[in-house]
KOLTI-76092 format. One line per 5 residues: number of its first residue (from 1); their letters; for each residue x, y, z of N, C-alpha, C. Coordinates in steps of 0.001 Angstrom, whole numbers, plus 500000, padded with zeros to 6 digits. Layout:
BEGIN
NUM = A = X:Y:Z:X:Y:Z:X:Y:Z | ...
***
This chain:
BEGIN
1 = MRAPL = 514855:154362:856845:514185:155559:857299:513677:155335:858719 | 513904:156267:859578:513406:156227:860954:512502:157429:861161 | 511284:157171:861545:510331:158234:861855:509336:157681:862856 | 508800:158526:863729:507788:158040:864662:506557:157538:863912 | 505961:156489:864420:504716:155979:863846:503551:156656:864549
6 = IHNAD = 502554:157034:863775:501352:157654:864319:500265:156583:864329 | 499774:156277:865517:498787:155206:865695:497397:155783:865920 | 496395:155052:865442:495010:155321:865826:494270:153996:865810 | 493050:154004:866300:492289:152754:866449:491994:152085:865112 | 492086:152817:864006:491738:152259:862704:492905:151593:861973
11 = NDWAA = 494101:151600:862569:495219:151009:861822:495879:149872:862591 | 496633:149086:861871:497372:147957:862439:498790:148020:861893 | 499630:148803:862560:501000:148976:862093:501761:147658:862023 | 501585:146781:863006:502342:145528:863010:502063:144729:861737 | 500801:144613:861360:500444:143865:860144:500961:144573:858903
16 = WLARA = 500836:145899:858856:501284:146632:857677:502793:146504:857506 | 503532:146669:858589:504987:146588:858515:505443:145189:858110 | 504749:144163:858585:505094:142797:858189:504868:142607:856689 | 503742:143107:856159:503459:142984:854711:504478:143766:853893 | 504933:144901:854438:505888:145746:853719:507319:145228:853821
21 = GVPDA = 507546:144259:854718:508890:143718:854882:509843:144684:855559 | 509324:145556:856421:510177:146520:857115:510861:145807:858283 | 512186:145744:858266:512896:145018:859322:512977:145797:860635 | 513079:145069:861707:513333:145655:863032:512340:146736:863426 | 511095:146578:863027:510084:147580:863369:509599:147362:864794
26 = RPGDG = 509366:148471:865477:508791:148425:866815:507488:149215:866755 | 506402:148577:866301:505185:149319:866003:504485:149932:867205 | 504841:149567:868432:504187:150157:869599:504666:151563:869910 | 505829:151918:869385:506390:153239:869639:505660:154298:868817 | 505740:155530:869257:505214:156634:868470:504065:157349:869129
31 = LHVDL = 503410:158159:868342:502304:159002:868776:500994:158232:868665 | 500128:158346:869658:498813:157695:869640:497728:158769:869627 | 496821:158678:868649:495702:159609:868529:494412:158800:868409 | 493283:159452:868559:492004:158752:868550:491440:158503:867156 | 491608:159428:866253:490922:159376:864969:491889:159365:863792
36 = SAAAI = 491433:158793:862676:492225:158813:861447:492539:160243:861029 | 491559:161130:861161:491783:162527:860777:492895:163153:861609 | 492964:162813:862885:494028:163344:863742:495381:162778:863325 | 495415:161519:862911:496663:160914:862446:497147:161609:861175 | 496220:161897:860269:496579:162589:859024:497091:163995:859336
41 = EAALA = 496412:164695:860227:496855:166047:860614:498248:166009:861250 | 498492:164995:862089:499818:164874:862712:500888:164625:861656 | 500582:163795:860662:501539:163553:859583:501790:164832:858790 | 500734:165579:858513:500889:166854:857796:501761:167830:858591 | 501690:167743:859907:502482:168629:860773:503906:168119:860962
46 = GQGVA = 504245:167000:860315:505606:166479:860394:505898:165705:861663 | 504865:165206:862318:505061:164499:863581:505326:163009:863420 | 505306:162497:862206:505591:161091:861995:504902:160545:860767 | 504820:159209:860722:504253:158487:859583:502924:157893:860017 | 501877:158120:859222:500538:157618:859540:500087:156625:858475
51 = LASVP = 499271:155686:858891:498557:154827:857949:497220:155493:857672 | 496843:155580:856410:495579:156221:856066:494980:155554:854839 | 493690:155614:854756:492975:155119:853586:493318:156011:852392 | 493645:155394:851279:494043:156163:850093:492986:157189:849692 | 491695:156848:849682:490723:157889:849302:490760:159111:850223
56 = LVADL = 491130:158935:851472:491176:160063:852398:492367:160984:852148 | 493441:160452:851598:494658:161259:851423:495088:161424:849970 | 494294:160944:849022:494691:161003:847610:495010:162419:847164 | 494181:163378:847556:494426:164767:847167:495709:165304:847802 | 495941:164958:849064:497159:165410:849753:498403:164805:849109
61 = LARGL = 498307:163548:848677:499426:162915:847969:499656:163596:846620 | 498571:163837:845889:498680:164456:844562:499284:165854:844651 | 498987:166582:845725:499512:167936:845901:500898:167947:846529 | 501441:166778:846872:502774:166703:847442:502840:167081:848915 | 501683:167187:849567:501670:167523:850987:501988:166320:851851
66 = LVEPF = 501702:165139:851343:502093:163876:851979:502796:163025:850944 | 503628:162112:851397:504308:161175:850510:504097:159765:851043 | 504283:158788:850170:504229:157391:850567:505671:156928:850783 | 506153:156927:852037:507572:156666:852280:508023:155261:851911 | 507108:154319:851817:507467:152948:851468:506952:152576:850088
71 = GPAQP = 506652:153562:849257:506122:153296:847933:504612:153155:847985 | 504021:152638:846901:502559:152507:846844:502016:151687:848006 | 500771:151951:848339:500113:151284:849465:500207:149766:849357 | 500471:149143:850487:500533:147687:850556:499117:147118:850602 | 498844:146039:849875:497508:145444:849930:497163:145007:851350
76 = DPRCY = 495944:145208:851720:495454:144832:853042:494607:143569:852888 | 494901:142527:853667:494124:141291:853512:492668:141439:853953 | 492384:142472:854739:490983:142703:855097:490280:143275:853873 | 489052:142925:853681:488328:143450:852530:486851:143593:852874 | 486166:144267:852004:484729:144473:852148:484044:143968:850889
81 = WLSAP = 482846:143475:851033:482053:143025:849901:480809:143884:849826 | 480489:144327:848647:479256:145064:848423:478321:144157:847640 | 477104:144087:848084:476120:143242:847422:474861:144053:847171 | 474364:143973:845951:473141:144690:845599:472548:144023:844358 | 471234:144149:844166:470629:143654:842923:471240:144368:841718
86 = EPQWQ = 471348:143692:840623:472015:144205:839421:471577:145618:839014 | 470285:145947:838994:469907:147307:838550:470491:148417:839430 | 470721:148137:840701:471244:149181:841582:472684:149558:841253 | 473451:148673:840642:474839:148974:840295:474926:150082:839251 | 473823:150352:838559:473823:151405:837545:473485:152774:838123
91 = QKKVR = 473056:152819:839387:472708:154098:839997:473971:154927:840239 | 473849:156214:839994:474981:157121:840156:475537:157077:841577 | 474671:157055:842588:475139:157059:843973:475898:155775:844325 | 475489:154646:843746:476194:153386:844007:477547:153405:843321 | 477596:153877:842078:478887:153978:841368:479830:154931:842095
96 = ALVAW = 479294:156030:842655:480123:156980:843398:480679:156344:844666 | 479867:155565:845354:480336:154880:846561:481449:153896:846221 | 481272:153106:845195:482301:152137:844798:483583:152862:844404 | 483461:153953:843662:484644:154720:843261:485373:155265:844481 | 484626:155765:845459:485256:156311:846654:485928:155218:847461
101 = LTGLQ = 485257:154075:847641:485820:152981:848427:487082:152412:847794 | 487133:152386:846496:488276:151793:845806:489334:152819:845433 | 489060:154090:845668:490036:155131:845334:490114:155408:843848 | 489113:155010:843088:489124:155195:841646:488271:156380:841223 | 488358:157454:841944:487548:158640:841628:488089:159366:840447
***
């Protein structure tokens, strides 16, 4: 598949393409935008392929407005740790944050 890559400051196409095993990728080519939201809008407009956080595009994927051209999202070696005292993990707002961050809404 050949399609323009949509870049923004929040993504790393070179790392993603290497993890996905996409051969002969030239990640510097394509459209450059400032924000993730602009990258998603450009993808919706058919201007190319964007990297996006699954929670941000889950509804668009479910409705068929966007597709995952390389299959399910590739794991990202970058990660975040959440730390809180045990009682706080039972709070509704904390559970909602974890669900949103992990895409398990």
